C-alpha beads as a LAMMPS data file, in Angstrom:
LAMMPS data file: protein, C-alpha beads

248 atoms
247 bonds

1 atom types
1 bond types

-500.0 500.0 xlo xhi
-500.0 500.0 ylo yhi
-500.0 500.0 zlo zhi

Masses

1 110.0

Atoms # bond

1 1 1 -201.242 -3.297 -439.683
2 1 1 -197.543 -4.069 -439.478
3 1 1 -195.013 -3.181 -436.813
4 1 1 -191.399 -2.591 -437.778
5 1 1 -190.509 -5.953 -436.201
6 1 1 -193.217 -7.719 -438.208
7 1 1 -192.044 -5.981 -441.371
8 1 1 -188.459 -7.044 -440.660
9 1 1 -189.554 -10.654 -440.156
10 1 1 -191.587 -10.611 -443.387
11 1 1 -188.636 -9.150 -445.298
12 1 1 -186.306 -11.780 -443.848
13 1 1 -188.723 -14.513 -444.890
14 1 1 -188.947 -13.127 -448.425
15 1 1 -192.654 -12.270 -448.112
16 1 1 -192.099 -8.513 -448.592
17 1 1 -189.479 -6.984 -450.884
18 1 1 -190.819 -3.459 -451.462
19 1 1 -192.043 -0.639 -449.205
20 1 1 -194.103 2.191 -450.697
21 1 1 -193.350 5.354 -448.741
22 1 1 -196.137 7.852 -449.468
23 1 1 -197.740 11.123 -448.405
24 1 1 -201.004 12.770 -449.451
25 1 1 -200.722 15.634 -451.939
26 1 1 -203.028 18.650 -452.342
27 1 1 -205.306 16.646 -454.662
28 1 1 -205.703 13.769 -452.195
29 1 1 -203.413 11.443 -454.144
30 1 1 -200.623 9.341 -452.680
31 1 1 -197.186 10.553 -453.737
32 1 1 -193.805 9.189 -452.768
33 1 1 -191.416 6.426 -453.745
34 1 1 -190.895 2.687 -453.776
35 1 1 -187.984 1.496 -451.642
36 1 1 -186.272 -1.872 -451.573
37 1 1 -187.401 -3.357 -448.261
38 1 1 -183.934 -4.160 -446.846
39 1 1 -182.752 -0.650 -447.693
40 1 1 -185.864 0.865 -446.046
41 1 1 -185.189 -1.055 -442.833
42 1 1 -181.543 0.020 -442.835
43 1 1 -182.524 3.664 -443.316
44 1 1 -185.015 3.427 -440.431
45 1 1 -182.447 1.728 -438.188
46 1 1 -179.971 4.579 -438.777
47 1 1 -182.765 7.197 -438.578
48 1 1 -181.846 8.571 -441.993
49 1 1 -184.342 10.929 -443.631
50 1 1 -186.355 9.806 -446.643
51 1 1 -186.022 12.645 -449.098
52 1 1 -188.735 14.003 -451.355
53 1 1 -189.299 17.153 -453.395
54 1 1 -191.855 19.824 -452.501
55 1 1 -192.623 19.955 -456.241
56 1 1 -194.932 17.009 -455.512
57 1 1 -197.136 19.226 -453.334
58 1 1 -197.676 21.751 -456.118
59 1 1 -199.035 19.587 -458.939
60 1 1 -202.524 19.641 -460.409
61 1 1 -204.411 16.607 -461.631
62 1 1 -202.466 16.469 -464.913
63 1 1 -199.197 16.515 -462.937
64 1 1 -198.278 20.026 -464.093
65 1 1 -197.040 22.475 -461.422
66 1 1 -199.596 25.039 -460.261
67 1 1 -198.342 28.642 -459.883
68 1 1 -199.015 30.642 -456.745
69 1 1 -197.999 28.238 -453.990
70 1 1 -195.903 29.990 -451.353
71 1 1 -193.987 26.839 -450.435
72 1 1 -193.067 25.771 -453.966
73 1 1 -192.964 27.558 -457.327
74 1 1 -190.715 28.179 -460.320
75 1 1 -189.887 31.600 -458.849
76 1 1 -189.017 30.276 -455.395
77 1 1 -187.589 27.017 -456.636
78 1 1 -188.368 23.452 -455.705
79 1 1 -186.452 22.082 -452.744
80 1 1 -186.256 18.916 -450.719
81 1 1 -188.191 17.877 -447.676
82 1 1 -188.213 14.737 -445.560
83 1 1 -190.917 12.085 -445.487
84 1 1 -191.408 10.977 -441.887
85 1 1 -193.073 7.549 -441.671
86 1 1 -196.074 7.163 -439.391
87 1 1 -195.580 3.518 -438.439
88 1 1 -199.131 3.255 -437.083
89 1 1 -200.264 3.308 -440.751
90 1 1 -197.905 0.587 -442.045
91 1 1 -199.684 -2.346 -443.711
92 1 1 -199.456 -4.838 -446.544
93 1 1 -200.913 -3.822 -449.915
94 1 1 -203.235 -6.675 -450.944
95 1 1 -203.187 -5.802 -454.636
96 1 1 -199.380 -5.572 -454.885
97 1 1 -197.617 -8.818 -454.073
98 1 1 -194.708 -8.538 -451.675
99 1 1 -195.375 -4.857 -450.960
100 1 1 -196.032 -2.839 -447.809
101 1 1 -197.260 0.752 -447.535
102 1 1 -196.477 3.373 -444.905
103 1 1 -197.995 6.861 -444.859
104 1 1 -195.771 9.803 -443.996
105 1 1 -195.849 13.310 -442.670
106 1 1 -193.635 15.751 -444.528
107 1 1 -191.146 18.012 -442.787
108 1 1 -188.575 20.568 -443.839
109 1 1 -184.938 19.631 -443.465
110 1 1 -184.769 21.363 -440.065
111 1 1 -187.516 19.046 -438.791
112 1 1 -190.363 21.548 -438.759
113 1 1 -193.577 20.258 -440.350
114 1 1 -194.724 21.417 -443.779
115 1 1 -197.910 22.921 -442.373
116 1 1 -199.863 23.328 -445.642
117 1 1 -199.527 19.602 -446.351
118 1 1 -202.858 17.766 -445.995
119 1 1 -201.870 15.539 -443.052
120 1 1 -200.620 18.559 -441.104
121 1 1 -203.810 20.472 -441.899
122 1 1 -205.868 17.511 -440.679
123 1 1 -203.779 17.170 -437.518
124 1 1 -204.260 20.873 -436.759
125 1 1 -208.022 20.499 -437.238
126 1 1 -208.135 17.481 -434.927
127 1 1 -206.140 19.371 -432.280
128 1 1 -208.493 22.357 -432.566
129 1 1 -211.566 20.101 -432.341
130 1 1 -210.182 18.423 -429.217
131 1 1 -209.391 21.805 -427.664
132 1 1 -212.999 22.880 -428.258
133 1 1 -214.339 19.614 -426.813
134 1 1 -212.213 20.248 -423.734
135 1 1 -213.382 23.856 -423.458
136 1 1 -217.027 22.824 -423.722
137 1 1 -216.446 19.923 -421.286
138 1 1 -217.388 17.301 -423.855
139 1 1 -214.087 15.428 -424.261
140 1 1 -215.737 12.250 -422.982
141 1 1 -218.042 12.358 -426.035
142 1 1 -215.232 12.593 -428.605
143 1 1 -215.957 9.211 -430.182
144 1 1 -219.759 9.348 -429.857
145 1 1 -222.087 9.843 -432.799
146 1 1 -223.897 13.196 -432.700
147 1 1 -227.215 11.343 -432.995
148 1 1 -226.610 9.801 -429.556
149 1 1 -226.209 13.175 -427.806
150 1 1 -228.853 15.053 -425.859
151 1 1 -230.526 18.127 -427.338
152 1 1 -228.365 20.459 -425.282
153 1 1 -225.176 18.629 -426.223
154 1 1 -226.127 18.798 -429.892
155 1 1 -226.547 22.566 -429.506
156 1 1 -223.045 22.805 -428.058
157 1 1 -221.721 20.743 -430.975
158 1 1 -223.381 23.187 -433.394
159 1 1 -221.558 26.085 -431.723
160 1 1 -218.243 24.194 -431.718
161 1 1 -218.686 23.310 -435.378
162 1 1 -219.041 27.000 -436.216
163 1 1 -216.013 27.877 -434.068
164 1 1 -213.863 25.387 -436.011
165 1 1 -213.842 27.970 -438.824
166 1 1 -212.367 30.589 -436.443
167 1 1 -214.999 33.185 -437.377
168 1 1 -214.850 36.869 -436.552
169 1 1 -218.664 36.941 -436.454
170 1 1 -220.715 34.081 -434.978
171 1 1 -224.367 33.811 -436.021
172 1 1 -226.642 31.988 -433.567
173 1 1 -230.328 31.293 -434.227
174 1 1 -232.172 30.712 -430.944
175 1 1 -229.373 28.742 -429.243
176 1 1 -231.483 28.363 -426.081
177 1 1 -234.584 27.039 -427.854
178 1 1 -235.682 23.527 -426.858
179 1 1 -232.704 23.112 -424.527
180 1 1 -232.968 21.718 -421.000
181 1 1 -232.784 24.548 -418.420
182 1 1 -229.605 23.052 -416.954
183 1 1 -227.836 23.593 -420.291
184 1 1 -229.189 27.092 -420.969
185 1 1 -226.908 28.625 -418.362
186 1 1 -223.902 26.746 -419.779
187 1 1 -224.566 28.030 -423.287
188 1 1 -224.863 31.560 -421.926
189 1 1 -221.576 31.195 -420.036
190 1 1 -219.775 29.982 -423.162
191 1 1 -221.234 32.791 -425.299
192 1 1 -220.265 35.420 -422.737
193 1 1 -216.709 34.059 -422.597
194 1 1 -216.437 34.133 -426.386
195 1 1 -217.790 37.677 -426.461
196 1 1 -215.312 38.801 -423.798
197 1 1 -212.486 37.325 -425.917
198 1 1 -213.453 39.677 -428.741
199 1 1 -215.756 37.513 -430.856
200 1 1 -218.773 39.372 -432.217
201 1 1 -221.983 37.366 -431.787
202 1 1 -225.224 38.111 -433.649
203 1 1 -227.972 36.174 -431.906
204 1 1 -231.665 35.728 -432.574
205 1 1 -233.297 34.722 -429.297
206 1 1 -236.650 34.842 -427.490
207 1 1 -235.365 34.074 -423.993
208 1 1 -235.503 37.675 -422.797
209 1 1 -233.644 37.127 -419.524
210 1 1 -230.731 35.700 -421.529
211 1 1 -230.833 38.580 -423.984
212 1 1 -230.712 41.018 -421.079
213 1 1 -227.764 39.128 -419.620
214 1 1 -225.687 38.823 -422.783
215 1 1 -226.653 41.321 -425.466
216 1 1 -225.812 44.996 -425.858
217 1 1 -227.218 46.486 -427.947
218 1 1 -230.539 44.650 -428.334
219 1 1 -232.508 45.053 -431.575
220 1 1 -236.226 44.250 -431.405
221 1 1 -238.121 43.262 -434.546
222 1 1 -241.782 42.593 -435.201
223 1 1 -243.462 41.724 -438.507
224 1 1 -240.076 42.016 -440.225
225 1 1 -239.417 45.608 -439.060
226 1 1 -237.139 47.041 -436.386
227 1 1 -239.271 48.560 -433.633
228 1 1 -236.568 49.340 -431.103
229 1 1 -232.858 49.291 -430.356
230 1 1 -230.835 49.834 -427.198
231 1 1 -230.465 48.270 -423.775
232 1 1 -233.143 45.951 -422.436
233 1 1 -233.797 48.398 -419.593
234 1 1 -234.598 51.157 -422.100
235 1 1 -236.577 48.882 -424.394
236 1 1 -238.814 47.762 -421.530
237 1 1 -240.096 51.324 -421.360
238 1 1 -241.275 51.394 -424.977
239 1 1 -244.997 50.657 -425.230
240 1 1 -244.830 49.043 -428.687
241 1 1 -242.222 46.556 -427.493
242 1 1 -244.093 45.819 -424.286
243 1 1 -247.251 45.066 -426.279
244 1 1 -245.384 42.919 -428.820
245 1 1 -243.191 40.836 -426.501
246 1 1 -243.484 41.572 -422.816
247 1 1 -247.222 41.204 -422.183
248 1 1 -249.035 37.893 -421.918

Bonds

1 1 1 2
2 1 2 3
3 1 3 4
4 1 4 5
5 1 5 6
6 1 6 7
7 1 7 8
8 1 8 9
9 1 9 10
10 1 10 11
11 1 11 12
12 1 12 13
13 1 13 14
14 1 14 15
15 1 15 16
16 1 16 17
17 1 17 18
18 1 18 19
19 1 19 20
20 1 20 21
21 1 21 22
22 1 22 23
23 1 23 24
24 1 24 25
25 1 25 26
26 1 26 27
27 1 27 28
28 1 28 29
29 1 29 30
30 1 30 31
31 1 31 32
32 1 32 33
33 1 33 34
34 1 34 35
35 1 35 36
36 1 36 37
37 1 37 38
38 1 38 39
39 1 39 40
40 1 40 41
41 1 41 42
42 1 42 43
43 1 43 44
44 1 44 45
45 1 45 46
46 1 46 47
47 1 47 48
48 1 48 49
49 1 49 50
50 1 50 51
51 1 51 52
52 1 52 53
53 1 53 54
54 1 54 55
55 1 55 56
56 1 56 57
57 1 57 58
58 1 58 59
59 1 59 60
60 1 60 61
61 1 61 62
62 1 62 63
63 1 63 64
64 1 64 65
65 1 65 66
66 1 66 67
67 1 67 68
68 1 68 69
69 1 69 70
70 1 70 71
71 1 71 72
72 1 72 73
73 1 73 74
74 1 74 75
75 1 75 76
76 1 76 77
77 1 77 78
78 1 78 79
79 1 79 80
80 1 80 81
81 1 81 82
82 1 82 83
83 1 83 84
84 1 84 85
85 1 85 86
86 1 86 87
87 1 87 88
88 1 88 89
89 1 89 90
90 1 90 91
91 1 91 92
92 1 92 93
93 1 93 94
94 1 94 95
95 1 95 96
96 1 96 97
97 1 97 98
98 1 98 99
99 1 99 100
100 1 100 101
101 1 101 102
102 1 102 103
103 1 103 104
104 1 104 105
105 1 105 106
106 1 106 107
107 1 107 108
108 1 108 109
109 1 109 110
110 1 110 111
111 1 111 112
112 1 112 113
113 1 113 114
114 1 114 115
115 1 115 116
116 1 116 117
117 1 117 118
118 1 118 119
119 1 119 120
120 1 120 121
121 1 121 122
122 1 122 123
123 1 123 124
124 1 124 125
125 1 125 126
126 1 126 127
127 1 127 128
128 1 128 129
129 1 129 130
130 1 130 131
131 1 131 132
132 1 132 133
133 1 133 134
134 1 134 135
135 1 135 136
136 1 136 137
137 1 137 138
138 1 138 139
139 1 139 140
140 1 140 141
141 1 141 142
142 1 142 143
143 1 143 144
144 1 144 145
145 1 145 146
146 1 146 147
147 1 147 148
148 1 148 149
149 1 149 150
150 1 150 151
151 1 151 152
152 1 152 153
153 1 153 154
154 1 154 155
155 1 155 156
156 1 156 157
157 1 157 158
158 1 158 159
159 1 159 160
160 1 160 161
161 1 161 162
162 1 162 163
163 1 163 164
164 1 164 165
165 1 165 166
166 1 166 167
167 1 167 168
168 1 168 169
169 1 169 170
170 1 170 171
171 1 171 172
172 1 172 173
173 1 173 174
174 1 174 175
175 1 175 176
176 1 176 177
177 1 177 178
178 1 178 179
179 1 179 180
180 1 180 181
181 1 181 182
182 1 182 183
183 1 183 184
184 1 184 185
185 1 185 186
186 1 186 187
187 1 187 188
188 1 188 189
189 1 189 190
190 1 190 191
191 1 191 192
192 1 192 193
193 1 193 194
194 1 194 195
195 1 195 196
196 1 196 197
197 1 197 198
198 1 198 199
199 1 199 200
200 1 200 201
201 1 201 202
202 1 202 203
203 1 203 204
204 1 204 205
205 1 205 206
206 1 206 207
207 1 207 208
208 1 208 209
209 1 209 210
210 1 210 211
211 1 211 212
212 1 212 213
213 1 213 214
214 1 214 215
215 1 215 216
216 1 216 217
217 1 217 218
218 1 218 219
219 1 219 220
220 1 220 221
221 1 221 222
222 1 222 223
223 1 223 224
224 1 224 225
225 1 225 226
226 1 226 227
227 1 227 228
228 1 228 229
229 1 229 230
230 1 230 231
231 1 231 232
232 1 232 233
233 1 233 234
234 1 234 235
235 1 235 236
236 1 236 237
237 1 237 238
238 1 238 239
239 1 239 240
240 1 240 241
241 1 241 242
242 1 242 243
243 1 243 244
244 1 244 245
245 1 245 246
246 1 246 247
247 1 247 248
């Protein structure tokens, strides 16, 4: 990686003469412009914007504009935005002599980010993932591989992974199964909080005390057929359900 000071030194020494200023388009390609290195440094020193056209975010693989984008179209017109360098990404390009590359975020001329752009989408996903890790008290595990987690922690990761999609209906298949008793209560607390926030949860579960705590209504099935529906208190009075699940 290169710092601005290191880039300036390399430019002064004649080692670098070009800076590629690029952002990621909707197809995952790098788009942008080549800038003469001295001019790039001058623009950064004076904090001048690096201009680009939002047309570049609306191109398909053959470089033809795709209709239907809200931010850029023939009907709306194609306007300018600014490319904002992320200097933590600046590096030399080994296959292009005398050239450095810096990746950029893209922002409208008033400074607000172009939210549909891929880097902004990724940043929003990372922020949401970190918020979920914080909510589920797993921030300390952010950089750990899932394979290194305990069974209960993996179950929490499964729930967080589903919540990343911001569902209106969450499907859970035996979330308490095979989980250490100390984690069962945590999972129940999280599910209750999500339910109270308005998220509908459809859960298949055999831990009856947890079903009684969390679910209303409860649907009981046996041999692929529904044999009862209602509150757990009412279902405990039905002989067929008692014989199927509550005895032995």
